[in-house]
N, C-alpha and C positions, 0 to 999 in steps of 0.2 A: 885634316881633310876638309876642304871647303865644299859647300853645297851649291849646285847650279839648279835653280828652280825655273821650270819652263812653263810659259803660258802662251798659247797660240789659238788661232781659229782654224787649224788644219783638220780637226776631227781625228778619228783613229782608223778610218776605212783605208786610207792610202798609206804610202810608205814614208810620208814627209817627216813625221815625228821620229820614226826609227832612224832615218838618215841623220837627223840633227844629233841624236844621241850617239850614233856611230862616229860622227865627226869629233864630238867631244872626247869620246873614249880613245880615239886614235891619237889624240894629242896628249891627254893625261888620263891615266887610270886611277889616280889618287883623287877621286871626286865622287861625291854623293849626288846623284841626279834625282830630282823630285818633279813629278808632273803636278802642276797646280790645276790646270785644265787645258784641254784642247778643243773645248766645245763653245768657245766664244762665237757668237753669231758671225757668219762670214763678213769680213771687212768692217765690222763694227768697232771702230776705235774707241767710242765712248764706253761700250760694254767691257771691252778689254781693260780700259783704264780703271773702271769701277772695280772689277774683280781683282786687279792687281792691288789697288788701294786697300781693299778689304782683306787682302791675304798677306802682304809683305811682312807685317809686324809680328807674325807668328813664327818667323824663321830666325835661325841663329844669326848673330852678328857675323858679317863677312860674306853672307850669301850673295851669289851673283844671280840676278834675275834676268833671264833670257826671254824677251817678249817679242813675239812675231805676230802682230796684227797689222798687216802692211799692204793696204790696197795700192799704195804708191810705189811699190817695188819696181826698180828699174828706171824710175824717173830721177829728177834732180834732188829729191828729198835726201837729206843726209842720214847716214847711220851714226849713232852716237853711243857713248858710254857716259853715264852720270855716276859720279862718286858722291855718296851722301854720307851723313854722319856715321851710319852703321853698315851700309850696303853698297852694292854696285848694280846698276841697271843698264842693260844692253839692248838696243833695238832701234827702230826707225824714229826719226825726229818728226813725228806726226801728232804728238800730244798724248800718246798712249802711256808714256812713262811719267808725265808731268805731275799728276796729282799725288801719286805715291812718293815720288822722289822729292817733291816740294814739301810734303808733310814731314819727311824724315830729316830734311835739312840738306840742301845741295852744297857740296864742297867744291865741285868742279865738273864742268861739262867738256867732253873731248870728242872732236870730230874723228870718225874712224877713217883714216887715210893711209896708214902704214900697211901696205899690201903684204908685207912679210908675215903678218898675223892673219891673213885670209887664206883660203884655199887657192891653189894655183889658177884654176879655171873658174871664172865667176859667171854664173847664169844671170841673165837679166830678170828672171822670174823667181829666183830662189835665193835671196840674200840671207834668209834664215839659215840655210845649210852652209853657204859659201863664205859668208862674212860674219854674221852674228854668232853662230855656234863656235867657230874657231876662236873668235875674240873672247867669248865667255870662257872657253877652255883655257886660254892663255892667262886670263885674269885669275882663274881658280888655281892655276899652277904657280902663281906668284909674280907675273909680269905687272909692273907698275903702269897705271893708267896713262901717265904722261908719255909713254912710248907709243901709244896707239895713234896719236895724231895731235894736232894743235888744240890748245884750250880755247874754247869759245864762250861767249857770254849770252847768246840768244838761244832760247829754248821755246819751241812751239808749245803752247799751253792750251788745254781745254778745261772746262769746268762743268760740273753737274748743274742741271737746272735747279733753281731755288723755288721753294713754295712761296705763295703770297696769301695775304689776308685782305679780304674786302668785306667790311662790315661783319656780319655773322657767318661768313663763309671762308673756310680755309681751302685753298686750291693747291693741290700737288699733282704729281704724275708718277706713273710707273716707270722706274728706271732699270728694272731687271726682273726677269721671270725665271724661276728655277725649274728643274725637271719635274717637280711635283705640281707645278702650276701656281705656286704662291707668287703673288704680285708684290714685289718690293717697291715701296714708294720712296720719294725723297723727303718724306715728313719724319722728322726725328721724334722720338717719344717725348722729349722735353717740350718741343713746340706743340705737339698734340695736346699734352696735359695743360700747358699754360693757356692755350687758345680756348679750351673748353671751360676753364674756370669752374670746374666741378659740375658742369651741366651735362646733360645727355646730348647725343648727337644723332644725326642722320647722315650717312655717307652714300655717295652716288658715283657709280662708274657707268657711263652710258645711260641707259634707261632703267637700270636696276639699282635698288637701294638696300641698305642694311643698317642695323643700329646696335650691333653687339661688339663688345670688347672682351677678349679672353686673355688669360695669362698663359695658358698652354693649350695644345690642340684638342685634348680630350674634353675640354670645357665646351667646345663648339658643337653645334648641332650638325648632323650629317648632311642636311640640305640647306642650311642657312650660312652664308658667309659671315666672316667676322674679322675685326682688326686684332693683330697680335704684335708684340714687340719681337722681331725676329733676330736671328744671330748676326745679321748685318748691322744691327743697331739702328734700324729704321722701322717704321710702322709697315707691316705687311698685311695684305688681305689674303685670307686663307679660307679653304673649305675643307672641313674634316673628311678625310678619305675621298677627296675629290679634287678637281682642278678649278681653282678660282679663275684661271686664265680662260678656260673653256666656258665657265659659267657666265662670265661677263663679256666674252668675246674680246678680251683685252689684249693689248700688245705693248711693247715698250713705247712710251710716249703717251699712252692713254691717260686722260685727265681723271683725277680723283678729287671729288668735292666733298667737304665735310662741313655740315651746317650745325651750329649750336641750336638746340631746341629748348623751348619752354616746356614745363611739365605737361601741359595740355597737348602740345605737339607730339611729345614723346609717347604719350598714352595712345594717341591715334596711330602712330607708326607701329607700336607693338602689336596692335590688333590686326595689322595687315597680314 
């Protein structure tokens, strides 16, 4: 039994997710359906790509990832299936699949053109139900990907922003905010450690600063934000029993500045 793992920006208030699952089950009942998340920020291709990238490797080999973050639905953008070393990715060719599929190793990209694998009536606003869900179901039931349409070579790609270093300052940014208000940055723990060279730091988001690094949440103060290595394997800014997002009035794309401090500078910051 194959798994179909679904990631969308549909939320759970409306019937969209239920309809996608219903389509899959109407084609094959021999399937395990898993919800990764349906709370991607509406139309945020970058956020969807990030969450898919940080999720796919925890699924069993042969999983079909059905991804619908599709602001271009109904336009000339293609629907595609990507076969990688271990998985299948189905969704729009807008970059949302590119990071995860590229990391796993692309073996083939197929343009979804064979209408016999779609629903009979196709809405111009809901390809997730009418094209992507039935295609994912057919793949999970054993249809070979080369039957779905012609093999293509071009894939629309996106990438995450990279941090930069200027003198004694490391500049990153917030790339995701979870429901607890933790700010996931694009700064890796290894870059953070190598940049500091064993020295203390002062970090700033907007006009507010902090100087604390913790290994787990209980180490942090209830009113003082801190850096922590999060489960996404990036440096996160957190506030124990509070929302760092609200504290800093931060959003995705907010800049994060980390300055290396001398011992005298660190002493002054600790007294604030």
